[in-house]
Short mmCIF file of the C-alpha atoms (twelve columns), coordinates in Angstrom:
data_MODEL
# 
_entry.id   MODEL 
# 
loop_
_atom_site.group_PDB 
_atom_site.id 
_atom_site.type_symbol 
_atom_site.label_atom_id 
_atom_site.label_alt_id 
_atom_site.label_comp_id 
_atom_site.label_asym_id 
_atom_site.label_seq_id 
_atom_site.Cartn_x 
_atom_site.Cartn_y 
_atom_site.Cartn_z 
_atom_site.pdbx_PDB_model_num 
ATOM 1  C CA . UNK A 1  0.028  -0.074 0.181  1 
ATOM 2  C CA . UNK A 2  1.252  3.484  -1.042 1 
ATOM 3  C CA . UNK A 3  0.337  6.243  1.243  1 
ATOM 4  C CA . UNK A 4  -0.216 10.074 -0.986 1 
ATOM 5  C CA . UNK A 5  1.647  12.690 0.845  1 
ATOM 6  C CA . UNK A 6  2.402  16.476 -0.339 1 
ATOM 7  C CA . UNK A 7  5.372  18.755 0.908  1 
ATOM 8  C CA . UNK A 8  5.807  21.975 0.413  1 
ATOM 9  C CA . UNK A 9  9.117  24.366 0.699  1 
ATOM 10 C CA . UNK A 10 7.967  27.681 1.213  1 
ATOM 11 C CA . UNK A 11 10.616 30.397 0.324  1 
ATOM 12 C CA . UNK A 12 10.666 34.401 0.993  1 
ATOM 13 C CA . UNK A 13 13.397 35.733 -0.702 1 
ATOM 14 C CA . UNK A 14 16.517 33.548 0.077  1 
ATOM 15 C CA . UNK A 15 14.840 32.120 3.306  1 
ATOM 16 C CA . UNK A 16 12.633 28.879 3.566  1 
ATOM 17 C CA . UNK A 17 9.864  27.943 5.903  1 
ATOM 18 C CA . UNK A 18 10.923 24.801 7.554  1 
ATOM 19 C CA . UNK A 19 8.848  22.949 10.540 1 
ATOM 20 C CA . UNK A 20 11.059 20.931 13.338 1 
ATOM 21 C CA . UNK A 21 9.284  17.544 13.765 1 
ATOM 22 C CA . UNK A 22 8.128  16.124 17.103 1 
ATOM 23 C CA . UNK A 23 11.274 14.465 19.288 1 
ATOM 24 C CA . UNK A 24 8.618  11.426 19.468 1 
ATOM 25 C CA . UNK A 25 7.597  11.048 16.095 1 
ATOM 26 C CA . UNK A 26 7.884  7.757  14.687 1 
ATOM 27 C CA . UNK A 27 9.374  8.858  11.074 1 
ATOM 28 C CA . UNK A 28 12.557 11.538 11.566 1 
ATOM 29 C CA . UNK A 29 12.018 12.594 15.006 1 
ATOM 30 C CA . UNK A 30 13.533 16.138 15.631 1 
ATOM 31 C CA . UNK A 31 14.353 16.829 11.759 1 
ATOM 32 C CA . UNK A 32 13.821 19.521 9.852  1 
ATOM 33 C CA . UNK A 33 11.294 19.465 6.703  1 
ATOM 34 C CA . UNK A 34 8.892  21.409 4.765  1 
ATOM 35 C CA . UNK A 35 5.447  21.776 5.323  1 
ATOM 36 C CA . UNK A 36 3.170  19.014 4.429  1 
ATOM 37 C CA . UNK A 37 1.060  15.877 5.164  1 
ATOM 38 C CA . UNK A 38 -1.319 13.203 3.831  1 
ATOM 39 C CA . UNK A 39 -3.593 13.865 1.063  1 
ATOM 40 C CA . UNK A 40 -7.715 13.435 1.766  1 
ATOM 41 C CA . UNK A 41 -9.246 10.791 -0.137 1 
ATOM 42 C CA . UNK A 42 -9.986 12.368 -3.817 1 
ATOM 43 C CA . UNK A 43 -7.949 15.453 -3.154 1 
ATOM 44 C CA . UNK A 44 -5.370 16.470 -5.429 1 
ATOM 45 C CA . UNK A 45 -1.736 17.457 -4.538 1 
ATOM 46 C CA . UNK A 46 -1.477 21.128 -5.113 1 
ATOM 47 C CA . UNK A 47 -5.037 20.956 -3.070 1 
ATOM 48 C CA . UNK A 48 -3.456 19.197 -0.314 1 
ATOM 49 C CA . UNK A 49 -0.509 21.086 -0.016 1 
ATOM 50 C CA . UNK A 50 -2.397 24.476 0.533  1 
ATOM 51 C CA . UNK A 51 -4.696 22.603 2.847  1 
ATOM 52 C CA . UNK A 52 -1.512 21.665 4.681  1 
ATOM 53 C CA . UNK A 53 0.022  24.952 4.723  1 
ATOM 54 C CA . UNK A 54 -3.101 26.544 5.907  1 
ATOM 55 C CA . UNK A 55 -3.752 23.979 9.079  1 
ATOM 56 C CA . UNK A 56 0.042  23.918 9.931  1 
ATOM 57 C CA . UNK A 57 0.620  27.479 9.434  1 
ATOM 58 C CA . UNK A 58 -2.296 29.492 9.274  1 
ATOM 59 C CA . UNK A 59 -0.713 31.205 5.983  1 
ATOM 60 C CA . UNK A 60 -3.793 31.558 3.416  1 
ATOM 61 C CA . UNK A 61 -3.064 29.980 0.126  1 
ATOM 62 C CA . UNK A 62 -3.946 33.301 -1.967 1 
ATOM 63 C CA . UNK A 63 -0.498 34.679 -0.660 1 
ATOM 64 C CA . UNK A 64 1.261  31.999 -2.480 1 
ATOM 65 C CA . UNK A 65 2.434  31.276 -5.903 1 
ATOM 66 C CA . UNK A 66 3.181  27.681 -7.014 1 
ATOM 67 C CA . UNK A 67 7.030  27.273 -8.789 1 
ATOM 68 C CA . UNK A 68 6.940  23.601 -9.414 1 
ATOM 69 C CA . UNK A 69 5.800  20.345 -8.468 1 
ATOM 70 C CA . UNK A 70 7.818  16.821 -8.556 1 
ATOM 71 C CA . UNK A 71 6.417  13.586 -7.581 1 
ATOM 72 C CA . UNK A 72 8.708  11.080 -5.861 1 
ATOM 73 C CA . UNK A 73 8.416  7.979  -4.076 1 
ATOM 74 C CA . UNK A 74 10.229 6.787  -0.667 1 
ATOM 75 C CA . UNK A 75 10.121 4.163  1.738  1 
ATOM 76 C CA . UNK A 76 10.286 5.001  5.706  1 
ATOM 77 C CA . UNK A 77 9.173  3.180  8.987  1 
ATOM 78 C CA . UNK A 78 8.090  0.128  7.231  1 
ATOM 79 C CA . UNK A 79 5.744  2.247  4.441  1 
ATOM 80 C CA . UNK A 80 5.740  3.013  1.016  1 
ATOM 81 C CA . UNK A 81 5.173  6.742  0.169  1 
ATOM 82 C CA . UNK A 82 4.321  8.683  -2.734 1 
ATOM 83 C CA . UNK A 83 5.286  12.191 -2.261 1 
ATOM 84 C CA . UNK A 84 4.213  15.238 -4.250 1 
ATOM 85 C CA . UNK A 85 6.833  17.743 -3.874 1 
ATOM 86 C CA . UNK A 86 5.978  21.747 -4.262 1 
ATOM 87 C CA . UNK A 87 7.845  24.832 -4.414 1 
ATOM 88 C CA . UNK A 88 5.972  27.893 -3.517 1 
ATOM 89 C CA . UNK A 89 6.941  31.659 -3.365 1 
ATOM 90 C CA . UNK A 90 5.443  33.632 -0.193 1 
ATOM 91 C CA . UNK A 91 3.951  36.749 -1.651 1 
ATOM 92 C CA . UNK A 92 4.182  39.597 1.137  1 
ATOM 93 C CA . UNK A 93 3.872  43.319 1.170  1 
ATOM 94 C CA . UNK A 94 4.951  43.951 4.858  1 
ATOM 95 C CA . UNK A 95 3.774  40.627 5.981  1 
ATOM 96 C CA . UNK A 96 6.471  38.634 7.586  1 
ATOM 97 C CA . UNK A 97 6.672  34.606 8.020  1 
# 
C-alpha cells in the first residue's frame, strides 16, 4: 500500500520556511522538513499542499504562487510513500513569515 503525501518548500527571498518534527514522532524525529502531510481521499496534490500550509501555519493560499511540482517515492518506517513535492513563493508586502 502506498500512502500519498504532499510536501511544500515555501520561500521568501532567500529564506525557506521549515518545521521541526517532534522528538517523539515515528519517522525522522527532531528533523527539519518542509510543510506537508497526507492527502485526503480524492484530494489532488496542490489542494492538499495548500490545506496543509493553512492547517500547520495559518497562512492562506492566496499569498502564494506555485513554482513547481515533483513526484517521488520513498520508504520510511516500513511504509511506502508517494510524495508530491511543491515549491511555492510567499507573496508579501509588509507581511512576514
